[in-house]
Each structure stands twice: as C-alpha cells, then as structure tokens.
Residue, then its C-alpha position, 0 to 999 in steps of 0.5 A: m496816373a497808376t504805376i506798374y507797381q500799383v498793378s502788381e500790389l492790387a492784384g497780389v502778384s509779383l512785378s515779374t508776373v505783371s511783366r509776363v502779363l504785359n509781354d503776353n508770355d504764355y507761362v501766365s495762368k488764365k486766372t492770374k492773367k485775369k486778376v492782373l487785367e482786372a487790376m489794370q482796369q480798376l486802376g485805369y493803368q495804361p501799358s507803355s513800352i517803358a513800363r514793360s522794359l521796366a518790369s521785364s528788363r527788355t526793351s522789345s527791341v532787336g538791333v539789325l546790323v547788316s553790310e549795306l542798306d541798299g540793293p535787294f538782297f539786304g532790302q529783303m533781309m531787313s524786311a523779313i526780319e522786321q516783319q517776323l519781329r514786328a508781328a510778335g510786338k517786337h521792334v528793330i534798330i537797324t544800322a550798317g557796317h559797309s563791310d568796313e572792320d571799324k564800321e562794323k564794330n561800331g555798329f555792334e557798339f551802337l546797338i548795345s548802347r540802345n540796350c537791345d535785347a539781341i542783335i541780328a548781324h550780317v557782317e563781313i569783316v570783323s574776325d571769328e575771334y571778335l564775334i566769339e568774344l562779343s558773344k559772351g557779353k550780356i546781349p546775345i548775338y545771332l549771325m545771318s549767312r555766316y557761320v562760326e563753329e563756336i557759336k553755331d547755335n547763334c548762326i543762320s547760313l547757307d551752304n555757299v560751297l554747294g551753291g557755287y558748285l551748282a552754278t558751275k556744274t548746270m553750265i558744264n551740263k548744258g555743254h560749255k567747257n570754257i566757262a568764265y568766272i566772275a567772283g565777289p570780293q574774296f575777303k567776303v566769306d560767301a564769295s570765297d566759299r562759291l569760288v571754292g564750289h566752282k572750282k570743285a564742279l570743274a575738278e569733277y568734270n577734269i576741267a582745268f581752272d584757268e586764271s584767264l577766266f577768272y576775275i574778281g569783282d565788286f559784287k555790284e553791277t560794275g563788277g559784271n560789266d568790268g569783268l566781262k570787258h576784262f576777258i574780252e579785251n584779254k581775247a579770252q575764249f569762253s562761251a559762258i559766265v558765271c557770275a557770284n551775285d545777280e547784280m554782277a550778272s545783270g552788269a554783264m548782261k548789259f555790257a555784253r548787249e552793248h557790245g554786239f552779243n546776241l543774248p543768249k545765243d553767244l553767251a550763256i550767263m548765270g547768276y547767284d542770289n535770285v533776287i526780285f529783278t532776275n525774272y524781268l531781266y532779257p533774257t530771264l536770268t538763270t541763278i541760284d536761289n538765296p533763300v534770304p526772306e527765309m533765313g531773315r525770318m529764321a533769324a527772327n524766329l531764333v530770337l523770339k524762341d531764345i529771347y523771348k520764350r516763345p514756344g512751338i518754334t522750330i529752328n533751321r540752321v543751315f540752308q540749302p541753295t537750289l537751281v533756278l533755271r531760265d532763259s540765259t543759259p540754253d543748251i549747246n550740245 
C-alpha cells in the first residue's frame, strides 16, 4: 500500500506540499498540484483522514463546547457550525458543559485531548481569566455569545444590552408602564446584560424599576410559569411582561391561558431569541431576534480563516439584535 511519503518522493516535492494538495490549499500552483495528483494515481494512493493529519499536523476536526445539547437555541447553534465546517471538509466533536464550572473545564480538557485543530465554545461559568489563560495553549479557543476584551479577536458576540433595551422600549411605546420582567439566571452574562438593557429603557422613560415586578427564572418554560405565578400570588399590578428568552415567554403564556387570561388582550408578552416555535405560538410571539445560526456560521468561518487559511472570508464579530413584531404585543394607546 502506497504511503504519503512515497507520493512526495515520486512527485519530487516536500511532504508539506503533498499536505497542501490533500487539504485543497489554494496556495499550491496548478503545475505542482498536477504532479502530486499524478504521483498519487501512479502509486494507487488513497488519501485518508489519518494521512492528512500526519502530513499537515491537522486533524480536520473542530471541538464544539456548548452549555446544553437540548433546546432550539443550542440546536440551531450546533447545526449552523457543523454545516459550515462540513461544507469545508471538516468535522466537529461536540460536548456539553451544562452551565457547571467543573463540567465546562472537563469539556475543554476532553476536546484538547482529542487534538482538535480549534475549539468553538459557548460557556457561561468559567471565568474570563480561565479563558484568557486557556487561549495561550496550543489549541486556539473561539467564543460564541461571549465577549472577553483580551481575546476579542476570537469572540463572536451579541449586543444583549441593546436587545434588552429594545424589548422593554417596545412595550413602553405600546402604552405600557407597569411592565413585569422575568430575567434569566444572573450568573449568565447574556441574562445580566439583557436586564441592564431593560433598566436602561425604564430609566429613559422615567419609569422606576420595581422589585415587585422582577423575577429571576431559569431560561426554561418553568421559569416563565413560575414567574407569572409569583407576580399573581403577590398581587402585582402589570399589563405587560418581558421575558429574557422565548422558552420562558412560552411558559408564561401557557400559565396565563390556564388561569383565565385572554391573550393578548389581558396581558402583552415579549420574548427574546426568536427561536423557531415563536411563530407557531398563540398568539404569535413578539420577540428579539438573536441571530444564532448566523453567529454559528461566523464562528465556523473564523476558524476556517484563522486555522485553515481559507481566503476571501469576511468576519463580523459583533451582531446586533432586532425586534420581531408579532401578535402578542398589541397597542393599548
């Protein structure tokens, strides 16, 4: 069986040149590429992923570390990353950190042990200092939905303060002043940033932040259910509710309907993320679009540009959220 070393000898080129041909690198001349391909054909050489790895010191695999494996948010993220990398002939190895510091660190260690060429990570608990130190290692680290100033060139992030601001400002512009807010877990940066945006909108319109209209949920349907239940049991006065993600908004809608609310007449509800089911709820859910698929593809493109030296790739590192108006937030003016 022919080897990659025999191909390089017969073609009269270096092992690294054969590597570039095997990995379809654009920096090999057509003449040289032809010589290598002819040598491969003459020897009956069949390239394998192992051979490519030996020749290039690359495994053509990218590690992906996410917070969870379930739910529409992470499903869209993983799918976009995988599709973009697969189209470029790369494969992904996926593991989850489950919003736990030890599990997130174990996830990094596992992917590093697999000799991934790079790691794309959506992590929420490990510190910025840990990520900065990790980025100094042999395997480049790229962050999804998180911004760390010291490694900003490796970050793909969303302006969640703006998103939180847009959500609450929309409710105010529709005539609401008593706006309940169901936040996500405050140890998550995106959740805390969205709360900052909520408070910013209230302050802009001279509406005081009311602790009785504030509840911290879990980013799941149960958070929306429990948050609305909390407000009702405490006899809070509100005409609108802003939820820090769509899953909690759907939970709040379900609880409201089960307890006699006529939606959206009795209660306006806002979500965040614009996941796929929001357009199929009743009423359809007004939300803030979090362009997760686009961000996932951009993270993959950043790896392709930096690690695999693919030319002609333009990188956008900071994404802007946008309002998606639907039926759950009618005007009351």
